[in-house]
N, CA, C and O atoms as a GROMACS GRO file, in nm:
protein
  376
    1UNK      N    1   4.879 -19.914  -3.564
    1UNK     CA    2   4.753 -19.894  -3.632
    1UNK      C    3   4.711 -20.025  -3.698
    1UNK      O    4   4.789 -20.085  -3.772
    2UNK      N    5   4.590 -20.071  -3.672
    2UNK     CA    6   4.540 -20.196  -3.725
    2UNK      C    7   4.480 -20.174  -3.863
    2UNK      O    8   4.398 -20.085  -3.883
    3UNK      N    9   4.523 -20.256  -3.958
    3UNK     CA   10   4.470 -20.248  -4.093
    3UNK      C   11   4.351 -20.343  -4.103
    3UNK      O   12   4.361 -20.460  -4.064
    4UNK      N   13   4.241 -20.295  -4.155
    4UNK     CA   14   4.123 -20.380  -4.172
    4UNK      C   15   4.141 -20.470  -4.292
    4UNK      O   16   4.200 -20.429  -4.392
    5UNK      N   17   4.091 -20.591  -4.283
    5UNK     CA   18   4.095 -20.680  -4.398
    5UNK      C   19   3.973 -20.654  -4.485
    5UNK      O   20   3.870 -20.605  -4.439
    6UNK      N   21   3.986 -20.689  -4.611
    6UNK     CA   22   3.877 -20.667  -4.704
    6UNK      C   23   3.761 -20.761  -4.676
    6UNK      O   24   3.779 -20.873  -4.629
    7UNK      N   25   3.642 -20.712  -4.706
    7UNK     CA   26   3.524 -20.799  -4.699
    7UNK      C   27   3.535 -20.906  -4.806
    7UNK      O   28   3.595 -20.884  -4.911
    8UNK      N   29   3.478 -21.021  -4.778
    8UNK     CA   30   3.470 -21.126  -4.879
    8UNK      C   31   3.384 -21.075  -4.994
    8UNK      O   32   3.296 -20.991  -4.973
    9UNK      N   33   3.407 -21.126  -5.113
    9UNK     CA   34   3.337 -21.077  -5.232
    9UNK      C   35   3.186 -21.099  -5.221
    9UNK      O   36   3.109 -21.018  -5.272
   10UNK      N   37   3.142 -21.208  -5.154
   10UNK     CA   38   2.998 -21.231  -5.136
   10UNK      C   39   2.934 -21.119  -5.055
   10UNK      O   40   2.821 -21.077  -5.083
   11UNK      N   41   3.006 -21.071  -4.954
   11UNK     CA   42   2.955 -20.960  -4.873
   11UNK      C   43   2.951 -20.831  -4.954
   11UNK      O   44   2.861 -20.749  -4.936
   12UNK      N   45   3.048 -20.812  -5.043
   12UNK     CA   46   3.048 -20.694  -5.130
   12UNK      C   47   2.925 -20.695  -5.221
   12UNK      O   48   2.861 -20.592  -5.242
   13UNK      N   49   2.893 -20.812  -5.274
   13UNK     CA   50   2.775 -20.824  -5.360
   13UNK      C   51   2.650 -20.783  -5.282
   13UNK      O   52   2.568 -20.706  -5.332
   14UNK      N   53   2.638 -20.834  -5.160
   14UNK     CA   54   2.521 -20.800  -5.078
   14UNK      C   55   2.513 -20.650  -5.051
   14UNK      O   56   2.404 -20.592  -5.060
   15UNK      N   57   2.626 -20.586  -5.018
   15UNK     CA   58   2.626 -20.442  -4.991
   15UNK      C   59   2.588 -20.362  -5.114
   15UNK      O   60   2.513 -20.264  -5.104
   16UNK      N   61   2.639 -20.401  -5.230
   16UNK     CA   62   2.606 -20.328  -5.353
   16UNK      C   63   2.458 -20.346  -5.386
   16UNK      O   64   2.391 -20.250  -5.422
   17UNK      N   65   2.408 -20.469  -5.374
   17UNK     CA   66   2.265 -20.491  -5.400
   17UNK      C   67   2.177 -20.414  -5.302
   17UNK      O   68   2.069 -20.368  -5.338
   18UNK      N   69   2.225 -20.399  -5.180
   18UNK     CA   70   2.150 -20.323  -5.079
   18UNK      C   71   2.155 -20.172  -5.106
   18UNK      O   72   2.060 -20.101  -5.074
   19UNK      N   73   2.265 -20.124  -5.163
   19UNK     CA   74   2.286 -19.980  -5.180
   19UNK      C   75   2.232 -19.924  -5.311
   19UNK      O   76   2.198 -19.806  -5.319
   20UNK      N   77   2.222 -20.007  -5.413
   20UNK     CA   78   2.173 -19.964  -5.544
   20UNK      C   79   2.037 -20.029  -5.568
   20UNK      O   80   2.020 -20.149  -5.543
   21UNK      N   81   1.945 -19.951  -5.614
   21UNK     CA   82   1.810 -20.002  -5.638
   21UNK      C   83   1.801 -20.055  -5.782
   21UNK      O   84   1.779 -19.980  -5.876
   22UNK      N   85   1.819 -20.186  -5.796
   22UNK     CA   86   1.803 -20.251  -5.925
   22UNK      C   87   1.656 -20.286  -5.940
   22UNK      O   88   1.600 -20.360  -5.858
   23UNK      N   89   1.592 -20.235  -6.044
   23UNK     CA   90   1.447 -20.250  -6.056
   23UNK      C   91   1.404 -20.370  -6.137
   23UNK      O   92   1.302 -20.432  -6.104
   24UNK      N   93   1.478 -20.406  -6.241
   24UNK     CA   94   1.439 -20.523  -6.320
   24UNK      C   95   1.557 -20.575  -6.401
   24UNK      O   96   1.650 -20.502  -6.433
   25UNK      N   97   1.548 -20.704  -6.432
   25UNK     CA   98   1.645 -20.770  -6.519
   25UNK      C   99   1.791 -20.736  -6.486
   25UNK      O  100   1.861 -20.677  -6.569
   26UNK      N  101   1.835 -20.772  -6.367
   26UNK     CA  102   1.975 -20.748  -6.334
   26UNK      C  103   2.047 -20.880  -6.309
   26UNK      O  104   1.986 -20.982  -6.275
   27UNK      N  105   2.177 -20.876  -6.327
   27UNK     CA  106   2.264 -20.990  -6.300
   27UNK      C  107   2.399 -20.936  -6.257
   27UNK      O  108   2.424 -20.816  -6.266
   28UNK      N  109   2.484 -21.023  -6.212
   28UNK     CA  110   2.619 -20.979  -6.177
   28UNK      C  111   2.718 -21.091  -6.202
   28UNK      O  112   2.683 -21.209  -6.204
   29UNK      N  113   2.843 -21.052  -6.221
   29UNK     CA  114   2.950 -21.150  -6.239
   29UNK      C  115   3.078 -21.094  -6.179
   29UNK      O  116   3.091 -20.974  -6.155
   30UNK      N  117   3.172 -21.184  -6.155
   30UNK     CA  118   3.300 -21.151  -6.093
   30UNK      C  119   3.410 -21.169  -6.196
   30UNK      O  120   3.406 -21.263  -6.276
   31UNK      N  121   3.508 -21.080  -6.194
   31UNK     CA  122   3.626 -21.093  -6.280
   31UNK      C  123   3.746 -21.041  -6.202
   31UNK      O  124   3.732 -20.957  -6.113
   32UNK      N  125   3.864 -21.091  -6.236
   32UNK     CA  126   3.986 -21.043  -6.171
   32UNK      C  127   4.102 -21.050  -6.268
   32UNK      O  128   4.100 -21.126  -6.365
   33UNK      N  129   4.203 -20.967  -6.240
   33UNK     CA  130   4.323 -20.969  -6.322
   33UNK      C  131   4.417 -20.858  -6.282
   33UNK      O  132   4.374 -20.749  -6.244
   34UNK      N  133   4.546 -20.886  -6.291
   34UNK     CA  134   4.652 -20.789  -6.264
   34UNK      C  135   4.637 -20.720  -6.129
   34UNK      O  136   4.659 -20.599  -6.116
   35UNK      N  137   4.600 -20.798  -6.027
   35UNK     CA  138   4.592 -20.745  -5.892
   35UNK      C  139   4.463 -20.672  -5.859
   35UNK      O  140   4.452 -20.612  -5.752
   36UNK      N  141   4.366 -20.677  -5.948
   36UNK     CA  142   4.236 -20.612  -5.926
   36UNK      C  143   4.126 -20.717  -5.932
   36UNK      O  144   4.140 -20.819  -5.999
   37UNK      N  145   4.017 -20.689  -5.861
   37UNK     CA  146   3.896 -20.771  -5.874
   37UNK      C  147   3.779 -20.679  -5.902
   37UNK      O  148   3.773 -20.566  -5.853
   38UNK      N  149   3.685 -20.730  -5.980
   38UNK     CA  150   3.572 -20.650  -6.025
   38UNK      C  151   3.441 -20.726  -6.005
   38UNK      O  152   3.434 -20.849  -6.018
   39UNK      N  153   3.339 -20.651  -5.973
   39UNK     CA  154   3.202 -20.699  -5.977
   39UNK      C  155   3.132 -20.618  -6.085
   39UNK      O  156   3.132 -20.495  -6.082
   40UNK      N  157   3.072 -20.687  -6.181
   40UNK     CA  158   3.003 -20.621  -6.291
   40UNK      C  159   2.855 -20.651  -6.277
   40UNK      O  160   2.813 -20.767  -6.286
   41UNK      N  161   2.777 -20.548  -6.256
   41UNK     CA  162   2.632 -20.560  -6.242
   41UNK      C  163   2.567 -20.512  -6.371
   41UNK      O  164   2.586 -20.396  -6.411
   42UNK      N  165   2.492 -20.599  -6.436
   42UNK     CA  166   2.417 -20.562  -6.556
   42UNK      C  167   2.272 -20.540  -6.518
   42UNK      O  168   2.214 -20.617  -6.442
   43UNK      N  169   2.213 -20.434  -6.573
   43UNK     CA  170   2.073 -20.402  -6.539
   43UNK      C  171   2.005 -20.325  -6.650
   43UNK      O  172   2.069 -20.249  -6.723
   44UNK      N  173   1.875 -20.346  -6.662
   44UNK     CA  174   1.794 -20.267  -6.754
   44UNK      C  175   1.747 -20.138  -6.688
   44UNK      O  176   1.725 -20.038  -6.756
   45UNK      N  177   1.733 -20.140  -6.556
   45UNK     CA  178   1.682 -20.023  -6.484
   45UNK      C  179   1.738 -20.025  -6.342
   45UNK      O  180   1.730 -20.126  -6.273
   46UNK      N  181   1.794 -19.913  -6.299
   46UNK     CA  182   1.850 -19.904  -6.164
   46UNK      C  183   1.850 -19.759  -6.119
   46UNK      O  184   1.839 -19.667  -6.200
   47UNK      N  185   1.862 -19.739  -5.989
   47UNK     CA  186   1.874 -19.606  -5.932
   47UNK      C  187   2.001 -19.601  -5.849
   47UNK      O  188   2.024 -19.685  -5.762
   48UNK      N  189   2.084 -19.501  -5.878
   48UNK     CA  190   2.212 -19.487  -5.811
   48UNK      C  191   2.234 -19.340  -5.777
   48UNK      O  192   2.214 -19.253  -5.861
   49UNK      N  193   2.276 -19.313  -5.653
   49UNK     CA  194   2.309 -19.176  -5.618
   49UNK      C  195   2.447 -19.171  -5.553
   49UNK      O  196   2.506 -19.274  -5.522
   50UNK      N  197   2.498 -19.050  -5.533
   50UNK     CA  198   2.634 -19.032  -5.479
   50UNK      C  199   2.648 -19.090  -5.339
   50UNK      O  200   2.753 -19.145  -5.305
   51UNK      N  201   2.544 -19.080  -5.258
   51UNK     CA  202   2.550 -19.138  -5.122
   51UNK      C  203   2.569 -19.288  -5.127
   51UNK      O  204   2.643 -19.344  -5.046
   52UNK      N  205   2.503 -19.355  -5.222
   52UNK     CA  206   2.519 -19.500  -5.236
   52UNK      C  207   2.662 -19.535  -5.273
   52UNK      O  208   2.719 -19.631  -5.221
   53UNK      N  209   2.722 -19.458  -5.365
   53UNK     CA  210   2.860 -19.484  -5.405
   53UNK      C  211   2.956 -19.466  -5.288
   53UNK      O  212   3.049 -19.545  -5.270
   54UNK      N  213   2.934 -19.363  -5.207
   54UNK     CA  214   3.017 -19.338  -5.090
   54UNK      C  215   3.004 -19.454  -4.990
   54UNK      O  216   3.104 -19.500  -4.935
   55UNK      N  217   2.882 -19.498  -4.968
   55UNK     CA  218   2.856 -19.608  -4.875
   55UNK      C  219   2.924 -19.737  -4.923
   55UNK      O  220   2.985 -19.810  -4.843
   56UNK      N  221   2.914 -19.765  -5.052
   56UNK     CA  222   2.976 -19.885  -5.109
   56UNK      C  223   3.128 -19.879  -5.092
   56UNK      O  224   3.190 -19.977  -5.052
   57UNK      N  225   3.187 -19.764  -5.123
   57UNK     CA  226   3.332 -19.751  -5.113
   57UNK      C  227   3.381 -19.766  -4.968
   57UNK      O  228   3.479 -19.836  -4.943
   58UNK      N  229   3.314 -19.701  -4.874
   58UNK     CA  230   3.355 -19.710  -4.734
   58UNK      C  231   3.340 -19.850  -4.679
   58UNK      O  232   3.423 -19.895  -4.600
   59UNK      N  233   3.235 -19.920  -4.719
   59UNK     CA  234   3.206 -20.051  -4.663
   59UNK      C  235   3.286 -20.163  -4.729
   59UNK      O  236   3.337 -20.252  -4.661
   60UNK      N  237   3.298 -20.159  -4.861
   60UNK     CA  238   3.358 -20.270  -4.935
   60UNK      C  239   3.497 -20.241  -4.990
   60UNK      O  240   3.572 -20.333  -5.022
   61UNK      N  241   3.532 -20.112  -4.999
   61UNK     CA  242   3.659 -20.075  -5.062
   61UNK      C  243   3.650 -20.074  -5.214
   61UNK      O  244   3.750 -20.050  -5.282
   62UNK      N  245   3.531 -20.100  -5.268
   62UNK     CA  246   3.513 -20.104  -5.413
   62UNK      C  247   3.464 -19.968  -5.462
   62UNK      O  248   3.379 -19.904  -5.400
   63UNK      N  249   3.521 -19.925  -5.576
   63UNK     CA  250   3.479 -19.798  -5.634
   63UNK      C  251   3.416 -19.825  -5.772
   63UNK      O  252   3.450 -19.922  -5.839
   64UNK      N  253   3.326 -19.737  -5.810
   64UNK     CA  254   3.266 -19.747  -5.942
   64UNK      C  255   3.370 -19.700  -6.043
   64UNK      O  256   3.408 -19.583  -6.044
   65UNK      N  257   3.416 -19.791  -6.128
   65UNK     CA  258   3.522 -19.756  -6.222
   65UNK      C  259   3.468 -19.731  -6.363
   65UNK      O  260   3.536 -19.669  -6.445
   66UNK      N  261   3.347 -19.780  -6.391
   66UNK     CA  262   3.294 -19.762  -6.526
   66UNK      C  263   3.145 -19.793  -6.529
   66UNK      O  264   3.097 -19.883  -6.459
   67UNK      N  265   3.072 -19.718  -6.610
   67UNK     CA  266   2.934 -19.753  -6.646
   67UNK      C  267   2.932 -19.763  -6.798
   67UNK      O  268   2.966 -19.668  -6.868
   68UNK      N  269   2.894 -19.878  -6.846
   68UNK     CA  270   2.891 -19.903  -6.990
   68UNK      C  271   2.746 -19.927  -7.031
   68UNK      O  272   2.685 -20.024  -6.986
   69UNK      N  273   2.691 -19.840  -7.116
   69UNK     CA  274   2.553 -19.854  -7.163
   69UNK      C  275   2.550 -19.924  -7.298
   69UNK      O  276   2.636 -19.903  -7.384
   70UNK      N  277   2.447 -20.008  -7.315
   70UNK     CA  278   2.433 -20.079  -7.442
   70UNK      C  279   2.290 -20.132  -7.454
   70UNK      O  280   2.238 -20.192  -7.360
   71UNK      N  281   2.229 -20.112  -7.567
   71UNK     CA  282   2.098 -20.171  -7.598
   71UNK      C  283   1.992 -20.154  -7.492
   71UNK      O  284   1.915 -20.247  -7.468
   72UNK      N  285   1.984 -20.039  -7.428
   72UNK     CA  286   1.883 -20.015  -7.325
   72UNK      C  287   1.922 -20.065  -7.187
   72UNK      O  288   1.845 -20.049  -7.092
   73UNK      N  289   2.037 -20.124  -7.173
   73UNK     CA  290   2.085 -20.171  -7.043
   73UNK      C  291   2.219 -20.108  -7.010
   73UNK      O  292   2.273 -20.030  -7.089
   74UNK      N  293   2.270 -20.140  -6.895
   74UNK     CA  294   2.399 -20.085  -6.853
   74UNK      C  295   2.475 -20.187  -6.770
   74UNK      O  296   2.416 -20.271  -6.701
   75UNK      N  297   2.607 -20.179  -6.776
   75UNK     CA  298   2.695 -20.256  -6.690
   75UNK      C  299   2.765 -20.160  -6.596
   75UNK      O  300   2.831 -20.065  -6.641
   76UNK      N  301   2.752 -20.183  -6.466
   76UNK     CA  302   2.821 -20.102  -6.365
   76UNK      C  303   2.939 -20.184  -6.315
   76UNK      O  304   2.921 -20.292  -6.259
   77UNK      N  305   3.060 -20.132  -6.334
   77UNK     CA  306   3.183 -20.201  -6.294
   77UNK      C  307   3.233 -20.142  -6.164
   77UNK      O  308   3.264 -20.023  -6.156
   78UNK      N  309   3.241 -20.226  -6.060
   78UNK     CA  310   3.300 -20.187  -5.933
   78UNK      C  311   3.432 -20.264  -5.919
   78UNK      O  312   3.438 -20.383  -5.951
   79UNK      N  313   3.536 -20.196  -5.873
   79UNK     CA  314   3.664 -20.263  -5.862
   79UNK      C  315   3.742 -20.221  -5.738
   79UNK      O  316   3.717 -20.116  -5.679
   80UNK      N  317   3.838 -20.306  -5.701
   80UNK     CA  318   3.931 -20.276  -5.592
   80UNK      C  319   4.056 -20.360  -5.611
   80UNK      O  320   4.055 -20.462  -5.678
   81UNK      N  321   4.164 -20.314  -5.550
   81UNK     CA  322   4.289 -20.392  -5.551
   81UNK      C  323   4.268 -20.514  -5.462
   81UNK      O  324   4.203 -20.506  -5.358
   82UNK      N  325   4.322 -20.626  -5.503
   82UNK     CA  326   4.312 -20.748  -5.425
   82UNK      C  327   4.411 -20.740  -5.311
   82UNK      O  328   4.530 -20.714  -5.332
   83UNK      N  329   4.362 -20.762  -5.191
   83UNK     CA  330   4.449 -20.762  -5.074
   83UNK      C  331   4.526 -20.893  -5.070
   83UNK      O  332   4.468 -21.001  -5.081
   84UNK      N  333   4.655 -20.881  -5.053
   84UNK     CA  334   4.738 -21.001  -5.044
   84UNK      C  335   4.752 -21.039  -4.899
   84UNK      O  336   4.806 -20.962  -4.818
   85UNK      N  337   4.704 -21.157  -4.865
   85UNK     CA  338   4.700 -21.202  -4.726
   85UNK      C  339   4.840 -21.210  -4.666
   85UNK      O  340   4.859 -21.168  -4.552
   86UNK      N  341   4.937 -21.262  -4.739
   86UNK     CA  342   5.071 -21.276  -4.684
   86UNK      C  343   5.132 -21.141  -4.651
   86UNK      O  344   5.198 -21.127  -4.548
   87UNK      N  345   5.114 -21.039  -4.736
   87UNK     CA  346   5.165 -20.906  -4.707
   87UNK      C  347   5.099 -20.849  -4.584
   87UNK      O  348   5.163 -20.782  -4.503
   88UNK      N  349   4.969 -20.874  -4.570
   88UNK     CA  350   4.895 -20.826  -4.454
   88UNK      C  351   4.949 -20.889  -4.327
   88UNK      O  352   4.962 -20.821  -4.225
   89UNK      N  353   4.981 -21.018  -4.331
   89UNK     CA  354   5.036 -21.085  -4.213
   89UNK      C  355   5.173 -21.028  -4.180
   89UNK      O  356   5.204 -21.008  -4.062
   90UNK      N  357   5.257 -21.001  -4.280
   90UNK     CA  358   5.388 -20.941  -4.256
   90UNK      C  359   5.375 -20.806  -4.187
   90UNK      O  360   5.449 -20.775  -4.094
   91UNK      N  361   5.280 -20.726  -4.233
   91UNK     CA  362   5.260 -20.593  -4.175
   91UNK      C  363   5.222 -20.603  -4.027
   91UNK      O  364   5.262 -20.518  -3.947
   92UNK      N  365   5.145 -20.703  -3.990
   92UNK     CA  366   5.103 -20.720  -3.851
   92UNK      C  367   5.219 -20.763  -3.762
   92UNK      O  368   5.222 -20.731  -3.643
   93UNK      N  369   5.316 -20.836  -3.819
   93UNK     CA  370   5.428 -20.885  -3.741
   93UNK      C  371   5.534 -20.777  -3.718
   93UNK      O  372   5.609 -20.785  -3.621
   94UNK      N  373   5.540 -20.679  -3.805
   94UNK     CA  374   5.642 -20.575  -3.794
   94UNK      C  375   5.605 -20.473  -3.691
   94UNK      O  376   5.680 -20.378  -3.668
   0.00000   0.00000   0.00000
């Protein structure tokens, strides 16, 4: 069984921007730690539905882990485990 490799983070950003309707004043940033990577999208106004979340997860492997609201805006945190390339190569050789 062939294991798919993760999309590059730039492609994940594009898929999330394509799947969620950010209407105004949005930004995003990348963070990582303890084997996880996150994309945090900040927005004043956005539209998100369950189908978009399913599409994002299937395509990028990223799941919505948190929505944090503050001062009329929100931060949407998407995260996934970081794929280790060397482990992936070992799996292919076995």
